[in-house]
Backbone as ProteinMPNN parsed JSONL, in Angstrom:
{"seq_chain_A": "XXXXXXXXXXXXXXXXXXXXXXXXXXXXXXXXXXXXXXXXXXXXXXXXXXXXXXXXXXXXXXXXXXXXXXXXXXXXXXXXXXXXXXXXXXXXXXXXXXXXXXXXXXXXXXXXXXXXXXXXXXXXXXXXXXXXXXXXXXXXXXXXXXXXXXXXXXXXXXXXXXXXXXXXXXXXXXXXXXXXXXXXXXXXXXXXXXXXXXXXXXXXXXXXXXXXXXXXXXXXXXX", "coords_chain_A": {"N_chain_A": [[13.109, 32.001, 7.134], [12.972, 29.933, 5.23], [11.737, 31.379, 3.192], [13.723, 33.231, 2.544], [15.764, 31.532, 1.591], [14.439, 30.513, -0.633], [14.123, 32.849, -2.192], [16.806, 33.567, -2.72], [17.636, 31.322, -4.171], [16.032, 31.54, -6.452], [17.034, 33.946, -7.509], [19.677, 33.182, -8.163], [19.1, 31.278, -10.127], [17.919, 32.885, -12.127], [20.054, 34.629, -12.753], [22.05, 32.834, -13.673], [20.736, 31.801, -15.881], [20.621, 34.093, -17.49], [23.341, 34.537, -18.082], [23.999, 32.169, -19.404], [22.452, 32.472, -21.622], [23.789, 33.944, -23.587], [25.793, 32.251, -24.737], [24.239, 30.133, -25.802], [22.638, 31.518, -27.551], [24.51, 32.379, -29.414], [25.277, 29.887, -30.392], [23.017, 29.202, -31.765], [23.308, 30.726, -34.044], [25.46, 29.362, -35.201], [24.125, 27.136, -36.056], [22.784, 28.078, -38.191], [20.37, 29.323, -37.832], [17.943, 31.848, -38.338], [18.533, 35.261, -37.325], [16.37, 36.622, -35.894], [15.101, 34.436, -34.712], [16.919, 33.227, -33.071], [17.04, 33.723, -30.208], [15.18, 31.904, -29.305], [16.401, 29.454, -28.978], [18.144, 29.391, -26.566], [16.048, 29.819, -24.806], [14.428, 27.529, -25.09], [16.262, 25.445, -24.416], [17.472, 26.082, -21.825], [15.2, 26.762, -20.313], [13.928, 24.337, -20.407], [15.472, 22.873, -18.648], [14.697, 24.104, -16.258], [11.909, 23.56, -16.237], [11.704, 20.712, -16.287], [13.119, 20.092, -13.983], [11.473, 21.153, -11.978], [9.242, 19.517, -12.466], [10.31, 17.01, -11.812], [10.897, 17.222, -9.062], [8.352, 17.722, -7.968], [6.996, 15.391, -8.775], [8.479, 13.49, -7.357], [7.807, 14.206, -4.735], [5.176, 13.422, -4.759], [5.416, 10.729, -4.908], [5.653, 9.561, -7.404], [6.824, 8.245, -10.611], [10.025, 9.328, -11.547], [11.922, 9.101, -13.483], [11.876, 9.817, -16.256], [11.696, 12.621, -16.111], [14.085, 13.379, -14.73], [15.964, 12.334, -16.5], [15.536, 13.967, -18.725], [16.25, 16.43, -17.612], [19.007, 15.973, -17.162], [19.902, 15.617, -19.825], [19.36, 18.111, -21.179], [20.859, 19.797, -19.563], [23.513, 18.922, -19.989], [23.745, 19.493, -22.737], [23.526, 22.298, -22.699], [25.737, 22.998, -21.085], [27.962, 22.036, -22.584], [27.649, 23.572, -24.894], [27.956, 26.222, -23.933], [30.59, 26.112, -22.973], [31.998, 25.601, -25.363], [31.391, 27.898, -26.802], [32.708, 29.796, -25.245], [35.344, 29.065, -25.674], [35.697, 29.515, -28.393], [34.915, 32.079, -28.93], [35.675, 35.26, -30.164], [35.685, 37.54, -28.608], [36.746, 37.153, -26.131], [38.711, 38.052, -23.3], [40.895, 36.684, -22.449], [44.369, 36.067, -22.339], [46.053, 33.96, -22.319], [46.277, 30.408, -22.84], [45.562, 28.702, -20.567], [43.996, 30.546, -19.115], [41.892, 30.885, -20.866], [40.78, 28.327, -20.824], [39.911, 28.153, -18.162], [38.016, 30.191, -18.226], [36.133, 29.096, -20.035], [35.33, 26.93, -18.539], [34.049, 28.18, -16.384], [31.94, 29.343, -17.779], [30.575, 27.045, -18.55], [29.521, 26.264, -16.156], [27.202, 27.649, -15.688], [24.633, 26.565, -16.66], [24.533, 24.354, -14.909], [24.445, 25.619, -12.431], [21.98, 26.82, -12.738], [20.331, 24.555, -12.769], [20.78, 23.427, -10.159], [20.027, 25.524, -8.434], [17.353, 25.852, -9.159], [16.304, 23.354, -8.422], [16.731, 23.523, -5.657], [15.09, 25.701, -4.972], [12.515, 24.765, -5.668], [12.353, 22.512, -4.028], [12.257, 23.691, -1.537], [9.859, 25.058, -1.745], [7.947, 23.106, -2.353], [6.61, 20.775, -0.389], [6.676, 17.374, 0.802], [3.587, 15.463, 0.752], [3.079, 14.061, 3.144], [4.78, 15.223, 4.96], [8.22, 15.773, 6.05], [10.924, 13.349, 5.663], [12.327, 12.889, 8.02], [10.459, 13.709, 9.952], [8.439, 11.804, 9.479], [9.787, 9.467, 10.169], [10.214, 9.909, 12.915], [7.564, 9.96, 13.806], [6.813, 7.342, 13.215], [8.521, 5.87, 14.891], [7.527, 6.73, 17.347], [4.94, 5.612, 17.266], [5.577, 2.901, 17.26], [6.85, 2.636, 19.76], [4.703, 3.299, 21.424], [2.872, 1.24, 20.865], [4.327, -0.878, 21.867], [4.387, -0.308, 24.611], [1.704, -0.5, 25.221], [1.108, -3.146, 24.841], [-0.36, -6.107, 26.103], [0.697, -7.852, 29.065], [1.573, -11.295, 29.5], [-0.446, -13.466, 31.487], [0.251, -15.212, 34.623], [-1.015, -17.733, 34.692], [-1.5, -18.335, 32.005], [1.106, -18.486, 31.156], [2.084, -20.741, 32.542], [0.424, -22.69, 31.443], [1.24, -22.568, 28.831], [3.839, -23.486, 29.084], [3.396, -26.11, 29.83], [2.05, -27.268, 27.712], [2.466, -29.094, 24.638], [4.942, -28.02, 22.369], [4.304, -26.545, 19.285], [5.31, -26.989, 15.896], [6.84, -24.259, 14.239], [5.115, -22.236, 11.848], [5.782, -22.161, 8.349], [5.473, -19.763, 6.98], [3.852, -16.934, 8.075], [0.441, -16.085, 7.698], [-0.68, -13.276, 5.853], [-1.927, -10.471, 7.529], [-4.519, -8.576, 6.876], [-5.873, -6.791, 8.453], [-4.094, -5.592, 10.092], [-2.7, -2.558, 11.288], [-1.161, -0.337, 9.06], [1.366, 1.956, 8.331], [0.988, 4.531, 6.101], [2.976, 6.288, 5.277], [5.366, 4.878, 5.632], [4.968, 2.897, 3.75], [4.97, 4.401, 1.363], [7.607, 5.38, 1.382], [9.074, 2.978, 1.158], [8.174, 2.172, -1.354], [9.202, 4.215, -2.96], [11.838, 3.583, -2.645], [12.156, 1.531, -4.375], [10.982, -0.914, -3.879], [8.851, -3.717, -4.515], [5.247, -4.234, -4.621], [4.627, -6.702, -3.459], [6.975, -7.244, -1.963], [6.886, -5.166, -0.112], [4.505, -5.785, 1.207], [5.164, -8.284, 2.362], [7.229, -7.502, 4.069], [5.973, -5.746, 5.885], [4.028, -7.372, 6.88], [1.405, -7.658, 5.832], [-1.288, -7.652, 3.421], [-0.975, -7.798, -0.198], [-2.959, -6.432, -1.57], [-3.746, -4.547, 0.299], [-1.488, -2.897, 0.399], [-1.513, -1.893, -2.211], [-3.907, -0.46, -2.126], [-3.325, 1.518, -0.183], [-1.233, 2.91, -1.43], [-2.543, 3.921, -3.686], [-4.374, 5.634, -2.478], [-2.576, 7.437, -1.376], [-1.472, 8.629, -3.652], [-3.724, 9.885, -4.736], [-4.268, 11.683, -2.691]], "CA_chain_A": [[14.329, 31.34, 6.661], [12.646, 29.247, 3.981], [11.455, 32.393, 2.173], [15.009, 33.796, 2.12], [16.43, 30.528, 0.756], [13.706, 30.461, -1.897], [14.426, 34.058, -2.964], [18.188, 33.479, -3.193], [17.704, 30.282, -5.206], [15.43, 32.109, -7.66], [17.969, 34.936, -8.05], [20.778, 32.456, -8.801], [18.579, 30.674, -11.357], [17.736, 33.941, -13.135], [21.369, 35.119, -13.171], [22.719, 31.806, -14.475], [20.041, 31.737, -17.174], [20.999, 35.262, -18.28], [24.707, 34.349, -18.589], [23.976, 31.067, -20.357], [21.713, 32.906, -22.805], [24.715, 34.437, -24.615], [26.408, 31.134, -25.451], [23.247, 29.393, -26.576], [22.195, 32.384, -28.646], [25.554, 32.313, -30.436], [25.218, 28.555, -30.991], [21.919, 29.21, -32.734], [23.875, 31.228, -35.29], [26.244, 28.285, -35.809], [23.189, 26.203, -36.677], [22.154, 28.718, -39.34], [19.033, 29.809, -37.495], [17.857, 33.291, -38.574], [18.784, 36.07, -36.133], [15.198, 36.867, -35.037], [14.669, 33.224, -34.024], [17.99, 32.677, -32.247], [16.744, 33.688, -28.763], [14.329, 30.757, -28.945], [17.243, 28.302, -28.62], [18.401, 29.369, -25.122], [14.794, 29.704, -24.054], [14.021, 26.122, -25.099], [17.225, 24.574, -23.733], [17.611, 26.363, -20.4], [13.9, 26.657, -19.646], [13.631, 22.911, -20.244], [16.097, 22.483, -17.381], [13.831, 24.579, -15.172], [10.612, 22.883, -16.257], [11.824, 19.305, -15.92], [13.527, 20.026, -12.579], [10.243, 21.333, -11.189], [8.42, 18.32, -12.629], [10.932, 15.897, -11.09], [10.736, 17.424, -7.616], [6.934, 17.545, -7.634], [6.673, 13.966, -8.92], [9.095, 12.778, -6.236], [7.006, 14.479, -3.547], [3.926, 12.658, -4.873], [5.709, 9.305, -4.98], [5.488, 9.099, -8.777], [8.04, 7.909, -11.341], [10.759, 10.554, -11.9], [13.035, 8.775, -14.377], [11.822, 10.618, -17.48], [11.973, 14.024, -15.791], [15.502, 13.555, -14.433], [16.714, 12.088, -17.735], [15.42, 15.186, -19.526], [17.08, 17.447, -16.949], [20.402, 15.679, -17.456], [20.194, 15.828, -21.249], [19.412, 19.535, -21.522], [21.97, 20.401, -18.825], [24.758, 18.603, -20.705], [23.742, 20.266, -23.986], [23.797, 23.707, -22.388], [27.109, 23.123, -20.579], [28.9, 21.868, -23.702], [27.512, 24.721, -25.799], [28.551, 27.4, -23.299], [32.043, 25.943, -22.95], [32.482, 25.75, -26.739], [31.285, 29.314, -27.165], [33.772, 30.534, -24.554], [36.628, 28.735, -26.298], [35.776, 29.978, -29.784], [34.471, 33.467, -29.076], [36.779, 36.198, -30.334], [35.58, 38.653, -27.66], [37.329, 36.79, -24.85], [39.858, 38.87, -22.875], [41.972, 35.798, -22.006], [45.593, 36.204, -23.133], [46.771, 32.678, -22.293], [45.385, 29.259, -23.003], [44.936, 28.306, -19.292], [42.931, 31.482, -18.763], [40.753, 30.59, -21.738], [40.167, 27.092, -20.332], [39.182, 28.497, -16.94], [36.827, 30.95, -18.622], [35.139, 28.185, -20.609], [34.795, 26.122, -17.437], [33.078, 29.012, -15.662], [30.748, 29.474, -18.627], [29.825, 25.783, -18.535], [28.87, 26.087, -14.85], [25.943, 28.394, -15.604], [23.465, 25.663, -16.682], [24.525, 23.543, -13.696], [23.939, 26.487, -11.364], [20.537, 26.969, -12.982], [19.692, 23.31, -12.334], [20.849, 23.25, -8.707], [19.228, 26.559, -7.776], [15.932, 25.545, -9.385], [15.973, 22.211, -7.57], [16.668, 24.006, -4.277], [13.908, 26.548, -4.807], [11.293, 23.954, -5.7], [12.348, 21.649, -2.849], [11.808, 24.51, -0.41], [8.461, 25.456, -1.932], [7.068, 21.941, -2.454], [6.865, 19.816, 0.686], [5.964, 16.108, 0.613], [2.24, 15.526, 1.332], [3.066, 13.503, 4.492], [5.832, 15.816, 5.752], [9.588, 15.371, 5.744], [11.272, 11.986, 6.023], [12.681, 12.859, 9.44], [9.223, 13.764, 10.742], [7.742, 10.535, 9.354], [10.508, 8.473, 10.955], [9.926, 10.15, 14.335], [6.197, 9.529, 14.082], [6.77, 5.882, 13.183], [9.14, 5.378, 16.132], [6.596, 6.985, 18.443], [3.859, 4.63, 17.208], [6.11, 1.602, 17.679], [7.051, 2.671, 21.211], [3.4, 3.287, 22.079], [2.294, -0.101, 20.754], [5.078, -1.758, 22.769], [3.967, -0.043, 25.979], [0.306, -0.903, 25.419], [0.947, -4.587, 24.651], [-0.671, -6.762, 27.386], [1.644, -8.841, 29.549], [0.929, -12.598, 29.698], [-0.76, -13.803, 32.873], [0.983, -16.396, 35.1], [-1.715, -18.971, 34.339], [-1.268, -18.638, 30.598], [2.509, -18.866, 31.008], [2.214, -22.133, 32.994], [-0.243, -23.54, 30.461], [2.071, -22.623, 27.636], [4.991, -24.33, 29.37], [2.98, -27.499, 29.93], [1.519, -27.78, 26.449], [3.521, -29.407, 23.66], [5.263, -26.927, 21.452], [4.02, -26.848, 17.892], [6.329, -26.544, 14.946], [6.482, -22.94, 13.673], [4.653, -22.227, 10.45], [6.824, -21.72, 7.417], [5.244, -18.352, 6.705], [2.59, -16.487, 8.643], [-0.487, -15.494, 6.726], [-0.749, -11.815, 5.93], [-3.103, -9.984, 8.233], [-4.895, -7.317, 6.233], [-6.425, -5.874, 9.438], [-3.008, -4.98, 10.834], [-2.517, -1.173, 10.856], [0.065, -0.094, 8.3], [1.588, 3.377, 8.137], [1.087, 4.826, 4.669], [4.252, 6.952, 5.015], [6.377, 3.833, 5.488], [4.702, 2.236, 2.47], [5.412, 5.302, 0.296], [9.07, 5.402, 1.387], [9.558, 1.71, 0.622], [7.89, 2.166, -2.789], [10.168, 5.111, -3.588], [13.133, 2.908, -2.609], [12.19, 0.522, -5.435], [10.399, -2.184, -3.461], [7.612, -4.098, -5.173], [4.108, -4.347, -3.708], [4.759, -7.962, -2.724], [8.044, -7.12, -0.979], [6.403, -4.286, 0.962], [3.504, -6.527, 1.971], [5.85, -9.299, 3.164], [7.998, -6.843, 5.117], [5.079, -5.154, 6.884], [3.105, -8.377, 7.38], [0.037, -7.383, 5.416], [-1.588, -8.204, 2.105], [-0.598, -6.988, -1.347], [-4.075, -5.539, -1.903], [-3.708, -3.431, 1.24], [-0.425, -2.002, -0.048], [-1.988, -1.204, -3.419], [-4.936, 0.511, -1.733], [-2.679, 2.642, 0.511], [-0.489, 3.716, -2.411], [-3.483, 4.644, -4.526], [-4.899, 6.742, -1.68], [-1.51, 8.425, -1.216], [-1.351, 9.366, -4.926], [-4.899, 10.767, -4.852], [-4.124, 12.757, -1.737]], "C_chain_A": [[14.077, 30.647, 5.311], [12.389, 30.246, 2.861], [12.751, 33.016, 1.657], [15.753, 32.824, 1.208], [15.765, 30.432, -0.609], [14.048, 31.647, -2.783], [15.842, 34.0, -3.531], [18.327, 32.451, -4.316], [17.12, 30.79, -6.521], [16.368, 33.121, -8.312], [19.146, 34.261, -8.767], [20.314, 31.835, -10.116], [18.429, 31.711, -12.463], [19.084, 34.428, -13.66], [22.088, 34.102, -14.057], [22.061, 31.655, -15.841], [20.462, 32.896, -18.07], [22.402, 35.104, -18.864], [24.729, 33.248, -19.654], [23.305, 31.459, -21.66], [22.664, 33.299, -23.936], [25.303, 33.297, -25.432], [25.426, 30.373, -26.319], [22.726, 30.215, -27.75], [23.224, 32.389, -29.776], [25.541, 30.965, -31.148], [24.083, 28.451, -31.992], [22.383, 29.753, -34.077], [24.736, 30.189, -35.985], [25.341, 27.311, -36.564], [22.483, 26.816, -37.889], [20.745, 29.208, -39.079], [18.99, 31.316, -37.716], [17.958, 34.078, -37.274], [17.531, 36.322, -35.289], [14.763, 35.64, -34.234], [15.725, 32.665, -33.066], [17.689, 32.699, -30.745], [15.862, 32.506, -28.348], [15.163, 29.564, -28.494], [17.585, 28.308, -27.133], [17.133, 29.262, -24.289], [14.36, 28.247, -23.969], [14.951, 25.272, -24.247], [17.239, 24.827, -22.231], [16.274, 26.333, -19.657], [13.461, 25.203, -19.513], [14.269, 22.369, -18.972], [15.207, 22.879, -16.209], [12.544, 23.763, -15.086], [10.729, 21.448, -15.768], [12.343, 19.13, -14.491], [12.324, 20.181, -11.657], [9.379, 20.078, -11.259], [8.986, 17.145, -11.835], [10.723, 16.021, -9.589], [9.288, 17.204, -7.195], [6.538, 16.069, -7.73], [7.27, 13.144, -7.783], [8.3, 12.991, -4.955], [5.701, 13.699, -3.56], [4.155, 11.148, -4.894], [5.565, 8.714, -6.36], [6.849, 8.827, -9.42], [8.722, 9.199, -11.818], [11.861, 10.298, -12.924], [13.034, 9.626, -15.648], [12.197, 12.062, -17.202], [13.461, 14.243, -15.532], [16.368, 13.274, -15.658], [16.679, 13.322, -18.632], [16.26, 16.312, -18.933], [18.554, 17.223, -17.284], [20.781, 15.965, -18.898], [20.347, 17.31, -21.569], [20.531, 20.252, -20.761], [23.298, 20.153, -19.526], [24.846, 19.396, -22.004], [24.116, 21.723, -23.719], [25.231, 23.907, -21.912], [28.134, 23.021, -21.705], [28.848, 23.079, -24.637], [28.162, 25.971, -25.216], [30.074, 27.307, -23.267], [32.638, 26.141, -24.347], [32.448, 27.204, -27.182], [32.4, 30.117, -26.509], [35.133, 30.278, -25.193], [36.789, 29.357, -27.682], [35.421, 31.442, -29.969], [35.672, 34.401, -29.163], [36.747, 37.359, -29.365], [36.194, 38.34, -26.309], [38.555, 37.645, -24.548], [41.025, 38.014, -22.396], [43.169, 35.927, -22.937], [46.423, 34.924, -23.152], [45.761, 31.551, -22.417], [44.787, 28.784, -21.679], [43.801, 29.232, -18.871], [41.686, 31.225, -19.61], [40.023, 29.328, -21.281], [39.347, 27.364, -19.072], [37.908, 29.271, -17.277], [35.748, 30.066, -19.209], [34.518, 27.296, -19.536], [33.753, 26.909, -16.647], [31.797, 29.165, -16.471], [29.91, 28.2, -18.597], [29.113, 25.55, -17.213], [27.493, 26.746, -14.785], [24.711, 27.483, -15.692], [23.371, 24.789, -15.431], [24.023, 24.351, -12.506], [22.445, 26.706, -11.503], [19.775, 25.742, -12.494], [19.646, 23.215, -10.82], [19.981, 24.279, -7.988], [17.73, 26.311, -7.966], [15.477, 24.39, -8.501], [15.829, 22.65, -6.114], [15.403, 24.816, -4.036], [12.63, 25.721, -4.762], [11.213, 23.035, -4.493], [11.89, 22.412, -1.617], [10.315, 24.807, -0.522], [7.502, 24.28, -1.899], [7.464, 20.939, -1.383], [6.135, 18.515, 0.382], [4.607, 16.144, 1.303], [2.169, 14.976, 2.751], [4.176, 14.078, 5.353], [7.198, 15.284, 5.372], [9.852, 13.939, 6.179], [11.619, 11.885, 7.499], [11.437, 12.878, 10.323], [8.464, 12.446, 10.665], [8.436, 9.442, 10.161], [10.248, 8.653, 12.447], [8.527, 9.686, 14.696], [6.091, 8.007, 14.113], [7.397, 5.286, 14.438], [8.221, 5.58, 17.321], [5.454, 5.978, 18.452], [4.335, 3.251, 17.646], [6.302, 1.554, 19.18], [5.726, 2.597, 21.948], [2.763, 1.908, 22.022], [3.02, -1.085, 21.654], [4.64, -1.565, 24.208], [2.559, -0.548, 26.251], [0.094, -2.395, 25.246], [0.692, -5.265, 25.988], [0.381, -7.795, 27.756], [0.926, -10.176, 29.769], [0.717, -12.885, 31.18], [0.03, -15.042, 33.303], [0.323, -17.703, 34.684], [-1.457, -19.347, 32.885], [0.177, -19.05, 30.355], [2.732, -20.307, 31.404], [1.601, -23.075, 31.982], [0.596, -23.671, 29.197], [3.286, -23.507, 27.846], [4.626, -25.802, 29.388], [2.491, -28.084, 28.638], [2.646, -28.082, 25.493], [3.698, -28.267, 22.677], [5.041, -27.371, 20.014], [5.145, -26.318, 17.002], [5.907, -25.206, 14.344], [6.062, -23.061, 12.234], [5.76, -21.679, 9.559], [6.681, -20.23, 7.136], [3.884, -17.961, 7.239], [1.736, -15.847, 7.568], [-0.547, -13.995, 6.923], [-2.059, -11.398, 6.569], [-3.462, -8.617, 7.675], [-5.468, -6.324, 7.226], [-5.34, -5.171, 10.246], [-2.807, -3.549, 10.366], [-1.161, -0.974, 10.209], [0.179, 1.399, 8.054], [1.82, 3.666, 6.654], [2.405, 5.517, 4.336], [5.371, 5.939, 4.817], [6.219, 3.126, 4.144], [5.219, 3.086, 1.312], [6.935, 5.337, 0.214], [9.648, 4.124, 0.791], [9.321, 1.616, -0.879], [8.877, 3.042, -3.532], [11.558, 4.487, -3.606], [13.231, 1.786, -3.634], [11.626, -0.825, -5.057], [9.105, -2.457, -4.235], [6.495, -4.186, -4.132], [4.208, -5.607, -2.855], [5.834, -7.87, -1.648], [7.616, -6.238, 0.19], [5.412, -5.032, 1.85], [4.17, -7.569, 2.867], [6.613, -8.664, 4.324], [7.111, -6.328, 6.245], [4.052, -6.143, 7.411], [1.659, -8.101, 7.041], [-0.146, -7.929, 4.003], [-1.168, -7.238, 1.002], [-1.709, -6.005, -1.714], [-4.116, -4.336, -0.973], [-2.655, -2.415, 0.829], [-0.869, -1.213, -1.274], [-3.021, -0.137, -3.06], [-4.315, 1.733, -1.049], [-1.914, 3.532, -0.475], [-1.418, 4.522, -3.302], [-4.093, 5.824, -3.771], [-3.859, 7.836, -1.527], [-1.354, 9.258, -2.462], [-2.514, 10.329, -5.092], [-4.782, 11.955, -3.922], [-3.083, 13.775, -2.191]], "O_chain_A": [[14.873, 30.768, 4.379], [12.769, 30.007, 1.715], [12.869, 33.3, 0.464], [16.306, 33.223, 0.183], [16.443, 30.287, -1.626], [14.243, 31.487, -3.988], [16.058, 34.345, -4.693], [19.046, 32.677, -5.29], [17.657, 30.5, -7.589], [16.487, 33.152, -9.537], [19.564, 34.702, -9.837], [21.044, 31.859, -11.107], [18.774, 31.444, -13.614], [19.249, 34.621, -14.864], [22.67, 34.47, -15.077], [22.739, 31.41, -16.84], [20.643, 32.713, -19.274], [22.64, 35.487, -20.009], [25.396, 33.382, -20.68], [23.559, 30.846, -22.696], [22.388, 33.026, -25.104], [25.318, 33.351, -26.662], [25.748, 30.008, -27.45], [22.412, 29.673, -28.81], [22.862, 32.402, -30.953], [25.764, 30.895, -32.357], [24.173, 27.697, -32.96], [21.919, 29.307, -35.126], [24.756, 30.123, -37.214], [25.737, 26.737, -37.578], [21.676, 26.151, -38.539], [20.001, 29.481, -40.021], [19.925, 32.009, -37.315], [17.512, 33.604, -36.23], [17.614, 36.245, -34.063], [14.126, 35.782, -33.19], [15.445, 31.722, -32.326], [18.062, 31.749, -30.055], [15.809, 32.154, -27.17], [14.688, 28.744, -27.708], [17.338, 27.301, -26.47], [17.14, 28.688, -23.2], [13.966, 27.777, -22.901], [14.487, 24.464, -23.442], [17.043, 23.901, -21.444], [16.221, 25.923, -18.497], [12.703, 24.869, -18.603], [13.694, 21.516, -18.295], [14.989, 22.094, -15.286], [12.14, 23.331, -14.006], [9.942, 21.011, -14.928], [12.042, 18.123, -13.849], [12.171, 19.443, -10.684], [8.847, 19.624, -10.246], [8.229, 16.37, -11.25], [10.408, 15.038, -8.919], [9.029, 16.567, -6.174], [5.827, 15.558, -6.864], [6.639, 12.205, -7.297], [8.135, 12.058, -4.169], [5.172, 13.35, -2.504], [3.197, 10.375, -4.897], [5.375, 7.506, -6.5], [7.891, 9.141, -8.846], [8.078, 10.059, -12.42], [12.657, 11.195, -13.203], [14.087, 10.105, -16.07], [12.94, 12.668, -17.974], [14.043, 15.192, -16.058], [17.404, 13.914, -15.836], [17.692, 13.679, -19.234], [16.906, 17.062, -19.665], [19.265, 18.161, -17.645], [21.858, 16.496, -19.166], [21.345, 17.721, -22.161], [21.093, 21.222, -21.27], [24.118, 21.063, -19.647], [25.91, 19.918, -22.338], [24.93, 22.303, -24.437], [25.876, 24.884, -22.293], [29.065, 23.823, -21.776], [29.882, 23.55, -25.112], [28.847, 26.701, -25.931], [30.767, 28.296, -23.504], [33.677, 26.786, -24.489], [33.362, 27.682, -27.853], [32.975, 31.011, -27.131], [35.977, 31.172, -25.245], [37.902, 29.688, -28.09], [35.608, 31.991, -31.055], [36.579, 34.337, -28.333], [37.718, 38.113, -29.304], [36.167, 39.188, -25.417], [39.35, 37.93, -25.444], [42.047, 38.556, -21.975], [43.025, 35.903, -24.159], [47.384, 34.815, -23.913], [44.571, 31.711, -22.143], [43.595, 28.48, -21.647], [42.782, 28.786, -18.343], [40.561, 31.334, -19.121], [38.795, 29.261, -21.341], [38.229, 26.868, -18.93], [36.854, 29.036, -16.686], [34.567, 30.257, -18.918], [33.339, 26.95, -19.606], [32.704, 26.375, -16.284], [30.698, 29.123, -15.918], [28.681, 28.261, -18.616], [28.198, 24.73, -17.143], [26.699, 26.42, -13.902], [23.812, 27.617, -14.862], [22.275, 24.51, -14.945], [23.273, 23.843, -11.673], [21.725, 26.771, -10.506], [18.712, 25.861, -11.884], [18.587, 22.951, -10.25], [19.277, 23.94, -7.037], [16.936, 26.532, -7.051], [14.401, 24.44, -7.905], [14.917, 22.207, -5.417], [14.726, 24.642, -3.023], [11.765, 25.95, -3.917], [10.122, 22.794, -3.978], [11.216, 21.855, -0.751], [9.596, 24.808, 0.477], [6.36, 24.43, -1.465], [8.528, 20.326, -1.461], [5.072, 18.545, -0.238], [4.473, 16.791, 2.342], [1.285, 15.378, 3.508], [4.504, 13.493, 6.386], [7.322, 14.445, 4.48], [9.096, 13.377, 6.971], [11.252, 10.914, 8.16], [11.362, 12.156, 11.317], [7.902, 12.001, 11.666], [7.778, 8.595, 10.765], [10.08, 7.671, 13.17], [8.315, 9.092, 15.753], [5.368, 7.447, 14.937], [6.88, 4.316, 14.992], [8.134, 4.723, 18.2], [5.036, 5.531, 19.519], [3.608, 2.516, 18.314], [5.963, 0.558, 19.819], [5.618, 1.921, 22.972], [2.18, 1.449, 23.004], [2.41, -2.029, 22.156], [4.528, -2.535, 24.957], [2.247, -0.972, 27.364], [-1.013, -2.878, 25.485], [1.445, -5.035, 26.934], [0.893, -8.518, 26.901], [-0.231, -10.178, 30.188], [1.572, -12.593, 32.015], [0.438, -15.838, 32.457], [1.009, -18.672, 34.36], [-1.227, -20.513, 32.563], [0.458, -19.856, 29.468], [3.459, -21.036, 30.73], [2.164, -24.128, 31.683], [0.658, -24.733, 28.578], [3.727, -24.197, 26.926], [5.434, -26.652, 29.011], [2.515, -29.304, 28.475], [3.677, -27.41, 25.519], [2.738, -27.644, 22.224], [5.521, -28.42, 19.584], [5.821, -25.341, 17.323], [4.744, -25.033, 13.977], [6.586, -23.887, 11.486], [6.563, -20.843, 9.974], [7.681, -19.516, 7.064], [2.876, -18.579, 6.898], [2.227, -15.17, 6.665], [-0.471, -13.508, 8.051], [-3.135, -11.882, 6.22], [-2.796, -7.622, 7.962], [-5.557, -5.135, 6.918], [-5.637, -4.249, 11.006], [-2.745, -3.316, 9.159], [-0.136, -1.393, 10.747], [-0.779, 2.04, 7.622], [2.73, 3.114, 6.036], [2.913, 5.356, 3.227], [6.224, 6.109, 3.946], [7.204, 2.798, 3.483], [5.834, 2.561, 0.384], [7.5, 5.325, -0.88], [10.599, 4.174, 0.011], [10.144, 1.06, -1.607], [9.346, 2.675, -4.609], [12.372, 4.81, -4.471], [14.279, 1.152, -3.754], [11.762, -1.787, -5.813], [8.362, -1.532, -4.565], [6.751, -4.209, -2.929], [3.905, -5.578, -1.662], [5.637, -8.363, -0.537], [7.94, -6.524, 1.342], [5.461, -4.933, 3.077], [3.776, -7.72, 4.023], [6.647, -9.211, 5.427], [7.453, -6.458, 7.42], [3.276, -5.8, 8.303], [0.777, -8.291, 7.878], [0.742, -8.589, 3.463], [-1.024, -6.036, 1.225], [-1.433, -4.877, -2.121], [-4.475, -3.235, -1.39], [-2.892, -1.209, 0.898], [-0.63, -0.009, -1.366], [-3.011, 0.958, -3.622], [-4.734, 2.862, -1.305], [-1.945, 4.758, -0.366], [-1.123, 5.669, -3.639], [-4.305, 6.89, -4.35], [-4.191, 9.021, -1.543], [-1.128, 10.464, -2.373], [-2.326, 11.462, -5.536], [-5.133, 13.08, -4.278], [-2.835, 14.758, -1.493]]}, "name": "protein", "num_of_chains": 1, "seq": "XXXXXXXXXXXXXXXXXXXXXXXXXXXXXXXXXXXXXXXXXXXXXXXXXXXXXXXXXXXXXXXXXXXXXXXXXXXXXXXXXXXXXXXXXXXXXXXXXXXXXXXXXXXXXXXXXXXXXXXXXXXXXXXXXXXXXXXXXXXXXXXXXXXXXXXXXXXXXXXXXXXXXXXXXXXXXXXXXXXXXXXXXXXXXXXXXXXXXXXXXXXXXXXXXXXXXXXXXXXXXXX"}
């Protein structure tokens, strides 16, 4: 199933690139670029969409910063869409006999770079899996660990309960000290980091130290 989805996504990406090639190649002539060099323009623009989409998906799977990659994807996609739409509106070879038909044709032409982006993202997402598995699998594993720790927790003995009732109750501490020996799931740490949490916020939420969070994230990146 995954192989079929990957093959279809690649076919859509190739087809959309081939259609978009015409508009970008014509735009190269508008820029005064010599005819032998004009094919370089669609190659640079549309292949940049492919390259930066792959880079963004891989970086996201590794838990790395993806802002530059996605910004580049958005920029080159908009450039390609506007160029294809303009070419469709101004090209004398269009068979449209009415203005609405010409508008629809230009809209379809502008969809080609977007189809290239979406199909590439789909193909790479299928091919590149996160190093710790899918989010659903990590959530199931985390719930299983929590349930197991709850079942294995020792019940208080009657003697300790009586002693606790008889002893004066102490005022709760304002903030419990972080226990660096407490087991922390690296998958949960990676998800919280990807959600934009700082090391300190993750450490406070999971009840551990900031150095432990930094060590787990560094190991996750190396892995």
